[in-house]
C-alpha positions as CSV (number, residue, x, y, z in Angstrom):
1,M,-29.3,-55.8,64.3
2,R,-30.6,-58.5,62.0
3,S,-31.3,-62.0,61.6
4,P,-30.4,-64.8,59.9
5,E,-33.6,-64.7,57.7
6,E,-32.6,-61.8,56.6
7,L,-29.5,-62.7,55.2
8,D,-30.9,-63.3,51.4
9,T,-32.1,-59.5,51.6
10,I,-28.4,-58.4,50.8
11,D,-26.5,-58.4,47.4
12,W,-23.6,-60.2,48.7
13,Q,-22.4,-61.3,45.2
14,S,-21.6,-57.1,44.9
15,L,-19.4,-57.1,47.9
16,Y,-15.8,-58.5,48.3
17,H,-13.6,-59.7,51.3
18,A,-9.8,-60.9,51.1
19,Y,-10.8,-63.8,48.8
20,G,-13.7,-62.5,46.5
21,D,-17.3,-61.7,46.7
22,G,-19.3,-62.2,49.6
23,T,-21.2,-65.0,48.6
24,D,-19.9,-67.5,51.0
25,V,-20.6,-64.9,54.2
26,P,-24.6,-65.8,54.9
27,D,-24.2,-69.1,55.4
28,R,-20.9,-68.9,57.8
29,I,-23.2,-66.3,59.8
30,R,-26.1,-69.0,60.0
31,A,-23.5,-71.6,61.3
32,L,-23.2,-69.6,64.2
33,Y,-26.8,-70.5,65.2
34,G,-26.7,-74.2,65.1
35,D,-25.9,-77.1,67.6
36,D,-22.8,-78.4,66.2
37,A,-20.2,-76.2,68.7
38,D,-16.9,-77.3,66.1
39,R,-18.8,-76.1,63.0
40,A,-19.8,-73.2,64.5
41,D,-15.8,-72.1,65.6
42,T,-14.8,-73.4,62.2
43,A,-17.2,-70.8,60.8
44,L,-16.1,-68.0,62.7
45,S,-12.6,-68.5,62.2
46,E,-13.0,-68.2,58.5
47,L,-15.2,-65.0,58.8
48,F,-12.3,-63.7,60.6
49,N,-9.6,-64.8,57.9
50,H,-12.3,-63.6,54.9
51,V,-13.9,-60.3,56.4
52,L,-11.3,-59.2,58.3
53,H,-7.9,-60.6,57.1
54,Q,-5.0,-59.4,59.2
55,G,-7.4,-56.9,60.5
56,T,-8.4,-55.4,57.0
57,V,-12.1,-53.9,56.5
58,Y,-13.8,-54.6,53.7
59,P,-17.5,-54.1,52.4
60,A,-18.2,-57.6,52.7
61,T,-17.6,-56.8,56.6
62,V,-19.6,-53.7,56.7
63,A,-22.5,-55.1,55.6
64,A,-22.4,-58.4,57.7
65,V,-22.3,-56.3,60.9
66,P,-25.6,-56.2,61.9
67,F,-26.2,-59.7,61.6
68,L,-22.8,-60.2,63.9
69,A,-24.7,-58.2,66.4
70,H,-27.5,-60.3,66.4
71,A,-25.3,-63.1,66.5
72,A,-23.6,-61.9,69.4
73,V,-27.1,-61.5,71.3
74,H,-28.7,-64.9,69.7
75,A,-26.1,-67.4,68.9
76,P,-25.4,-70.3,71.2
77,H,-21.6,-70.3,70.5
78,G,-18.7,-68.3,70.2
79,R,-20.2,-64.7,71.5
80,A,-17.0,-63.2,72.7
81,G,-15.3,-64.3,68.9
82,V,-18.4,-62.7,67.9
83,L,-18.3,-59.6,69.6
84,A,-14.0,-59.6,69.1
85,L,-15.2,-59.8,65.1
86,L,-17.5,-56.8,65.3
87,A,-14.9,-54.4,67.6
88,G,-12.5,-55.5,64.9
89,A,-14.9,-54.4,61.9
90,G,-14.6,-50.6,63.3
91,G,-10.7,-51.3,62.0
92,E,-7.6,-52.3,64.4
93,G,-6.4,-48.7,66.2
94,P,-8.4,-46.1,68.4
95,V,-9.3,-44.2,65.2
96,P,-10.9,-45.8,61.9
97,R,-8.9,-44.9,58.8
98,A,-11.4,-43.1,56.2
99,G,-13.2,-45.9,53.7
100,D,-14.7,-49.3,54.9
101,Q,-13.0,-49.0,58.3
102,E,-14.8,-45.6,58.6
103,E,-18.1,-47.3,57.4
104,G,-17.2,-50.0,59.8
105,H,-17.0,-48.0,62.7
106,A,-20.1,-46.2,62.3
107,R,-21.8,-49.7,61.9
108,V,-20.7,-50.5,64.7
109,G,-21.3,-48.0,66.6
110,A,-25.3,-48.2,65.6
111,E,-25.4,-51.7,67.0
112,V,-23.7,-50.4,70.3
113,A,-26.8,-49.5,72.5
114,G,-28.4,-53.4,71.5
115,L,-25.2,-54.9,72.5
116,L,-24.3,-53.3,75.6
117,H,-26.5,-56.0,78.0
118,L,-23.4,-57.8,77.4
119,L,-21.2,-56.4,79.7
120,G,-22.9,-58.1,82.7
121,D,-22.5,-61.2,80.8
122,D,-21.7,-64.6,82.8
123,D,-18.4,-64.6,80.8
124,P,-15.5,-62.7,81.2
125,Q,-14.2,-62.8,78.2
126,V,-17.4,-62.2,76.7
127,R,-17.7,-59.0,78.6
128,R,-14.1,-58.3,77.8
129,H,-15.1,-58.2,74.4
130,A,-18.3,-56.2,74.4
131,V,-15.7,-53.6,76.2
132,R,-14.2,-53.3,72.9
133,V,-16.8,-52.8,70.7
134,A,-18.4,-50.0,73.3
135,R,-15.5,-48.6,72.3
136,R,-17.4,-47.9,69.0
137,A,-20.0,-46.2,70.5
138,S,-21.7,-42.8,68.2
139,A,-23.1,-39.7,69.0
140,Q,-26.3,-40.9,69.9
141,T,-25.0,-44.5,71.5
142,L,-22.2,-42.5,73.7
143,P,-24.0,-41.4,76.7
144,A,-25.2,-44.8,77.3
145,A,-22.4,-46.3,76.4
146,T,-20.0,-44.4,78.9
147,R,-22.5,-44.6,81.8
148,E,-22.5,-48.7,81.5
149,L,-19.2,-48.7,81.3
150,A,-18.6,-46.8,83.8
151,V,-20.3,-48.9,85.4
152,T,-18.5,-52.2,84.7
153,Y,-15.3,-50.7,85.5
154,A,-16.4,-49.6,88.9
155,T,-17.7,-53.5,89.3
156,D,-16.4,-56.1,87.0
157,P,-14.4,-58.8,89.3
158,A,-12.1,-59.3,86.1
159,P,-9.0,-57.4,86.3
160,A,-8.5,-57.3,82.2
161,V,-11.9,-56.3,81.5
162,R,-11.7,-53.4,84.2
163,A,-8.5,-52.1,82.9
164,E,-9.5,-52.4,78.8
165,A,-13.2,-50.2,80.6
166,L,-10.8,-48.0,82.0
167,I,-9.1,-47.3,78.5
168,V,-11.9,-47.0,76.3
169,L,-13.8,-44.9,79.1
170,T,-10.0,-42.6,78.3
171,R,-10.9,-42.1,74.9
172,I,-14.7,-42.3,74.4
173,D,-16.0,-39.8,77.8
174,P,-17.0,-36.7,76.5
175,D,-16.2,-34.9,79.8
176,P,-12.1,-34.1,80.2
177,R,-12.3,-33.2,84.0
178,A,-14.3,-37.0,84.3
179,R,-11.6,-38.5,82.1
180,T,-8.8,-37.1,84.2
181,R,-10.1,-37.4,87.8
182,R,-11.0,-41.1,86.9
183,L,-7.3,-41.6,85.8
184,H,-5.3,-40.1,88.6
185,D,-8.3,-41.9,91.1
186,A,-7.2,-44.9,89.3
187,L,-3.7,-44.7,90.2
188,T,-4.3,-46.4,93.7
189,D,-7.0,-48.9,92.4
190,P,-5.9,-52.3,94.2
191,V,-5.8,-54.1,90.5
192,A,-2.4,-53.8,89.4
193,A,-3.7,-53.5,85.5
194,V,-6.1,-50.8,86.7
195,R,-3.0,-48.8,88.0
196,A,-1.0,-49.7,84.9
197,V,-3.3,-48.3,82.2
198,A,-4.0,-45.5,84.8
199,A,-0.4,-44.5,85.1
200,L,0.1,-45.1,81.1
201,A,-2.5,-42.7,80.0
202,L,-1.2,-39.9,82.5
203,L,2.2,-40.7,81.1
204,E,1.2,-40.6,77.5
205,Q,-0.1,-36.9,78.3
206,E,3.2,-35.6,80.0
207,Q,6.6,-34.5,78.5
208,A,10.1,-36.0,78.8
209,P,11.4,-36.6,81.9
210,Y,8.4,-38.0,83.2
211,P,7.1,-37.3,86.7
212,A,9.1,-40.0,88.9
213,D,5.4,-40.9,90.4
214,L,3.7,-41.9,87.1
215,V,6.9,-44.4,86.0
216,A,7.2,-45.7,89.7
217,V,3.2,-46.7,89.3
218,L,3.4,-48.2,85.6
219,A,6.9,-49.9,87.2
220,D,5.1,-51.5,89.9
221,A,2.0,-52.3,88.3
222,G,2.7,-52.9,84.8
223,G,5.1,-55.9,85.1
224,D,1.8,-58.3,86.6
225,S,0.3,-60.6,84.7
226,E,-3.2,-59.3,84.6
227,L,-2.0,-56.9,82.2
228,A,-2.0,-57.9,79.1
229,V,0.5,-56.7,76.8
230,N,1.4,-59.7,74.6
231,R,1.5,-58.4,70.5
232,L,-0.2,-60.8,69.3
233,E,-3.2,-60.6,70.8
234,F,-6.4,-58.7,69.1
235,F,-6.2,-54.8,70.2
236,P,-9.2,-53.7,67.9
237,G,-10.1,-50.0,69.2
238,I,-8.2,-50.0,72.6
239,G,-4.7,-50.2,70.9
240,D,-1.5,-52.6,71.5
241,T,-0.6,-52.0,74.4
242,D,3.1,-53.1,74.4
243,S,3.3,-50.6,71.8
244,R,1.6,-47.9,73.8
245,V,4.7,-48.1,76.4
246,A,7.2,-48.3,73.8
247,A,6.3,-45.0,72.4
248,V,6.1,-43.5,75.8
249,L,9.7,-44.8,77.0
250,A,11.2,-44.4,74.0
251,H,11.7,-40.4,75.2
252,D,13.2,-41.2,78.6
253,P,16.1,-43.5,78.9
254,D,15.9,-43.1,82.6
255,A,12.3,-44.2,82.9
256,T,12.7,-47.2,80.3
257,A,16.0,-48.3,82.5
258,T,13.4,-48.5,86.2
259,V,10.6,-49.9,84.0
260,A,12.8,-52.5,82.4
261,R,14.4,-53.6,85.9
262,A,10.8,-53.6,87.7
263,W,9.0,-55.7,85.4
264,I,12.4,-58.3,84.9
265,A,11.9,-58.8,88.5
266,Q,8.4,-59.1,88.6
267,G,9.0,-61.7,86.5
268,N,9.7,-60.4,82.9
269,V,5.8,-61.6,82.1
270,E,5.5,-62.2,78.3
271,G,9.3,-60.8,77.8
272,R,7.6,-57.5,78.2
273,G,11.0,-56.5,80.7
274,A,13.3,-57.6,78.1
275,R,12.1,-55.4,75.4
276,R,11.8,-52.5,77.9
277,A,15.8,-53.4,78.2
278,H,16.5,-54.0,74.5
279,E,14.6,-50.7,73.7
280,L,17.2,-48.8,76.0
281,S,20.1,-49.5,74.1
282,T,18.2,-49.2,70.8
283,H,17.3,-45.7,71.3
284,W,20.1,-44.3,73.5
285,R,23.5,-45.9,72.3
286,D,25.3,-44.9,75.5
287,R,23.3,-47.5,77.7
288,E,24.4,-50.9,76.5
289,H,26.3,-52.1,79.4
290,D,22.7,-51.6,81.2
291,T,21.3,-53.2,78.5
292,L,23.2,-56.0,79.0
293,A,22.8,-56.2,83.0
294,L,18.9,-56.1,82.4
295,L,18.8,-58.7,79.5
296,A,21.2,-60.7,82.0
297,A,18.6,-60.8,84.7
298,A,15.8,-61.5,82.7
299,L,17.5,-65.0,81.1
300,P,16.7,-66.9,84.0
301,H,12.9,-66.1,83.8
302,P,10.9,-68.8,82.7
303,T,9.4,-68.2,79.2
304,T,7.9,-69.1,76.0
305,P,10.2,-69.9,73.2
306,W,9.3,-66.7,71.1
307,D,10.4,-64.8,73.6
308,L,13.4,-66.4,74.6
309,S,14.6,-66.2,71.1
310,E,13.7,-62.8,71.1
311,L,15.5,-61.7,74.3
312,L,18.6,-64.2,73.4
313,G,19.0,-62.0,69.6
314,A,18.8,-58.6,72.0
315,V,21.6,-60.2,74.0
316,I,23.3,-61.4,70.6
317,R,23.0,-57.4,69.3
318,W,24.9,-56.0,72.0
319,A,27.2,-58.5,73.5
320,P,30.5,-57.8,70.7
321,G,30.9,-54.1,71.8
322,A,30.6,-55.3,75.9
323,T,34.3,-54.4,76.8
324,H,33.2,-55.4,80.5
325,P,29.9,-57.9,80.4
326,D,28.0,-58.1,83.5
327,P,29.7,-61.5,85.5
328,S,26.4,-63.3,85.6
329,L,25.5,-63.0,82.1
330,G,27.3,-66.3,81.3
331,D,26.3,-67.8,83.9
332,N,22.5,-67.2,83.3
333,L,23.1,-68.3,79.4
334,M,24.6,-71.6,80.1
335,P,21.6,-73.3,81.0
336,H,20.1,-72.1,77.6
337,A,23.1,-73.0,75.8
338,L,22.9,-76.8,77.2
339,A,18.9,-77.2,76.9
340,D,18.5,-79.2,74.1
341,T,16.0,-76.5,72.8
342,T,15.7,-75.0,69.0
343,T,17.2,-71.7,71.0
344,A,20.5,-73.6,72.6
345,E,22.2,-72.7,69.5
346,L,21.3,-68.5,69.8
347,A,22.5,-69.2,73.5
348,Q,26.1,-70.8,72.7
349,L,26.5,-67.9,70.1
350,T,26.2,-65.4,72.6
351,L,28.7,-67.4,74.3
352,G,31.0,-67.1,71.9
353,L,30.9,-63.5,71.3
354,L,31.3,-62.7,74.5
355,G,34.8,-65.2,74.6
356,D,33.5,-67.4,77.5
357,E,35.3,-70.2,77.4
358,R,33.0,-72.3,78.7
359,L,31.7,-72.9,75.1
360,L,34.8,-75.3,74.7
361,T,34.8,-76.3,78.2
362,T,31.1,-77.1,79.4
363,V,29.0,-77.3,76.1
364,P,29.8,-81.2,75.0
365,D,29.1,-80.2,71.3
366,P,29.4,-76.8,70.4
367,Q,27.4,-75.4,67.1
368,P,30.1,-74.2,64.2
369,R,28.6,-70.3,64.4
370,P,29.2,-70.2,67.9
371,L,33.0,-71.4,67.7
372,V,34.0,-69.2,64.7
373,A,32.7,-66.3,67.0
374,L,34.5,-66.9,70.0
375,A,37.7,-67.5,67.6
376,A,36.4,-63.9,66.2
377,R,36.6,-62.6,69.8
378,T,39.2,-64.4,71.8
379,Q,41.9,-63.9,68.7
380,D,43.4,-67.0,70.1
381,L,45.0,-69.1,68.1
382,D,44.1,-72.3,69.7
383,H,40.4,-71.4,69.0
384,Q,40.9,-70.0,65.5
385,R,42.2,-73.7,64.8
386,L,39.0,-75.3,66.3
387,A,36.8,-73.2,64.0
388,L,38.7,-73.4,61.0
389,R,38.9,-77.4,61.4
390,H,35.0,-77.9,62.3
391,R,33.9,-79.6,59.2
392,H,30.4,-77.5,58.8
393,A,31.5,-74.1,60.2
394,C,31.8,-71.2,57.1
395,P,34.4,-68.6,59.0
396,D,34.3,-65.6,56.6
397,E,33.5,-63.7,60.4
398,L,36.9,-65.1,61.4
399,L,38.6,-64.4,58.9
400,A,38.1,-60.9,58.5
401,T,40.1,-60.7,62.0
402,L,43.2,-63.4,61.4
403,T,45.8,-60.9,61.0
404,S,48.9,-61.7,58.5
405,H,51.3,-63.3,61.4
406,A,48.1,-65.4,62.5
407,A,47.1,-66.6,58.7
408,G,50.6,-67.8,58.4
409,T,50.7,-70.0,61.4
410,L,47.0,-71.3,60.3
411,L,48.6,-72.0,56.6
412,R,47.6,-75.3,56.2
413,D,44.2,-74.8,58.1
414,L,43.6,-72.4,55.5
415,K,44.8,-74.5,53.0
416,D,42.4,-77.1,53.8
417,L,39.8,-75.0,53.6
418,L,39.8,-73.3,51.1
419,R,39.9,-77.3,49.2
420,R,37.0,-78.3,51.0
421,R,34.8,-74.9,51.0
422,P,36.5,-72.1,48.7
423,T,34.4,-68.7,49.4
424,V,34.9,-65.3,47.7
425,T,35.9,-63.9,51.4
426,L,38.6,-66.2,51.5
427,V,40.6,-66.3,48.3
428,R,40.5,-62.4,48.5
429,R,42.0,-62.5,52.3
430,F,44.6,-64.0,51.1
431,G,44.9,-61.8,49.0
432,D,45.0,-59.3,51.6
433,W,47.4,-61.4,53.8
434,G,50.1,-61.5,51.5
435,I,51.1,-64.8,52.3
436,R,53.6,-66.6,49.1
437,D,53.3,-70.5,49.2
438,P,53.0,-72.7,45.8
439,E,50.8,-74.8,46.8
440,L,48.4,-72.0,48.0
441,L,49.1,-70.8,44.2
442,D,48.0,-73.6,42.5
443,L,45.0,-74.0,44.8
444,L,44.0,-70.5,43.3
445,A,44.8,-71.6,40.2
446,D,42.0,-74.4,40.2
447,N,39.4,-71.8,42.0
448,A,40.6,-69.5,38.9
449,R,38.9,-72.3,36.5
450,G,36.2,-73.0,38.2
451,N,32.1,-72.2,36.7
452,D,31.7,-69.7,39.4
453,D,32.5,-66.5,38.0
454,E,32.9,-64.3,40.9
455,L,35.0,-67.0,42.9
456,A,37.1,-67.1,39.9
457,T,37.5,-63.9,39.5
458,A,38.3,-63.2,43.2
459,A,40.7,-66.5,42.9
460,T,42.2,-64.8,39.8
461,V,43.2,-61.6,41.6
462,A,44.5,-62.5,44.6
463,A,47.0,-65.0,42.6
464,A,48.1,-62.0,40.9
465,R,48.4,-59.8,44.2
466,L,50.7,-63.2,45.8
467,G,53.1,-62.8,42.9
468,A,51.5,-64.7,40.0
469,D,51.9,-63.6,36.3
470,P,49.3,-60.6,36.4
471,A,48.0,-60.9,32.4
472,P,44.8,-63.9,33.2
473,A,43.8,-61.2,36.0
474,L,43.9,-58.4,34.0
475,D,42.4,-59.9,30.5
476,L,39.8,-61.7,32.9
477,L,39.1,-58.4,34.3
478,A,38.8,-56.6,30.7
479,R,36.7,-58.9,29.7
480,R,34.0,-58.8,32.5
481,L,34.5,-55.1,32.8
482,N,33.2,-54.6,29.1
483,D,30.0,-56.2,30.1
484,D,29.3,-54.8,33.7
485,G,30.6,-52.6,36.5
486,L,30.0,-55.7,39.1
487,Y,33.9,-56.3,39.0
488,L,35.3,-52.6,39.7
489,E,36.4,-53.8,43.3
490,E,38.6,-57.0,42.0
491,A,40.4,-54.1,39.9
492,G,40.9,-52.1,42.5
493,R,42.6,-54.9,44.6
494,L,45.0,-54.7,41.7
495,G,46.7,-51.4,42.8
496,P,49.0,-50.0,40.4
497,T,49.0,-53.6,38.5
498,A,45.5,-52.5,37.6
499,A,46.6,-49.4,35.3
500,P,45.9,-51.0,32.1
501,L,42.5,-51.3,33.0
502,L,41.8,-47.5,34.1
503,P,39.8,-46.9,30.4
504,L,37.6,-48.8,30.7
505,I,37.1,-47.9,34.8
506,E,36.7,-44.7,33.6
507,D,34.0,-45.4,31.4
508,R,31.8,-46.7,34.5
509,L,31.7,-43.1,36.0
510,T,28.8,-42.3,34.2
511,D,27.0,-45.5,34.7
512,A,23.2,-45.6,35.5
513,H,23.9,-47.2,38.6
514,A,25.2,-45.1,42.0
515,W,26.9,-47.8,43.3
516,T,29.0,-48.4,40.0
517,R,29.9,-44.8,39.8
518,T,31.3,-45.0,43.2
519,V,33.6,-47.5,43.0
520,A,34.5,-46.4,39.6
521,A,35.6,-43.0,41.5
522,E,37.7,-44.7,44.1
523,P,41.2,-44.6,43.8
524,T,43.4,-48.1,42.5
525,G,46.7,-46.9,43.2
526,A,47.9,-46.8,40.0
527,S,50.5,-44.2,38.5
528,P,49.2,-41.0,38.7
529,A,50.7,-40.5,34.9
530,T,48.5,-43.4,33.7
531,A,45.8,-42.6,35.9
532,P,42.6,-40.0,34.6
533,K,42.2,-36.8,36.2
534,Q,39.8,-38.2,39.1
535,F,42.4,-40.8,40.0
536,R,45.2,-38.0,40.4
537,S,45.9,-35.9,43.3
């Protein structure tokens, strides 16, 4: 350890951190010793931001370690935070990377002996971060660290401290038999967090399909709020528990479903059960219905806006493919859809994707995106008309689902949409539907004269497909194909009419961009007699 009086013996200007040289580090460390708690807290935050920015270890971080170790023992304020900074100075993960992380790990390891007494501090957060610092024990301090951590694991009253002490002991105890025995004994510990980390560590040593007894312990104990798995928490040296769980379960769908079901039933704390459910279908695409049923069960549990947004996003991902979704899904979505929150639109969108008509009958003023999703799912003409008429809707997703017959029935609304909000997708779909209408041709001609090159080209081509003189489309495409290959797809939409453009298309077969070559090689429908050989059958 080094006292604040020794800070000026370091050439801080020659050392750097995230925002330049380290000349600002000494004053921030000195501020930790002052009587002003607010100033000390600000100084600690600035140290985190500068010398451990986003978990990165710098030369200035390494040099600060012995001074931070002294502050952790002697400073009157923020000792838990100082210990957290020290733990992070050894790197983010269980094993430090070569370079500054490795140097920081060694420097913290040299200070461990003088910090082990903090494992008995009155403040559980000080003890918790002292456990994480002990993870950096060196060869010289390893016996003492192992001994003191074993005492902490056996006697500490705080579940989180005991659980993390077990994690660190599993990583540093040099006796493999002691490690294994300790983990198996912990499977019946009275503290849920301890049982959970023991089961997780043992599962990491197994191959899928996993032993049912270990999965059962993780499922029963891992949903407890005492087990910290929040991904936003600081995890230097012990590993992100949530990521570790995800990595293990990624190999066993039945274990994933078992854990997700149990954790959701226990309250879906921190959204952890819903994340496991989402991962079920992410890794195994035949489990979408299981995933939706689990996510439906998670919806009624209290959650933060962030976790709810993530949960609804998972439902949105899998809902479109659900042919027979769990009946409770819509019921559980409804309170969120009616709430005055930022996530209400996501809940409404999910109802739309499910084809749930309560979006119209129960939700007072549904958002435009959900209306479009409902119309696309149900293919109901009244729903389609309502979505097309909403002044804020941008219904490109709906247009892709409209048949020619439906488009003909909705032609007046589609033309109104073309006047109000013309898009490339809309004008292209008019060409696909093949609706012959003089007013429509006039509207397309108006768009063809606009300043948006992509929209103007699409409108000119669509008009030609609907019976207008093709010469303007051919002339426009010839000019644009001379410049680049971005309009090859529009040429393809003309079919055989594009035959005069084939020499220009052929020139693009040797273009430097792979996308351009691929599109140029696609058949245009032009007459084989006039097409280059690559277009002939």
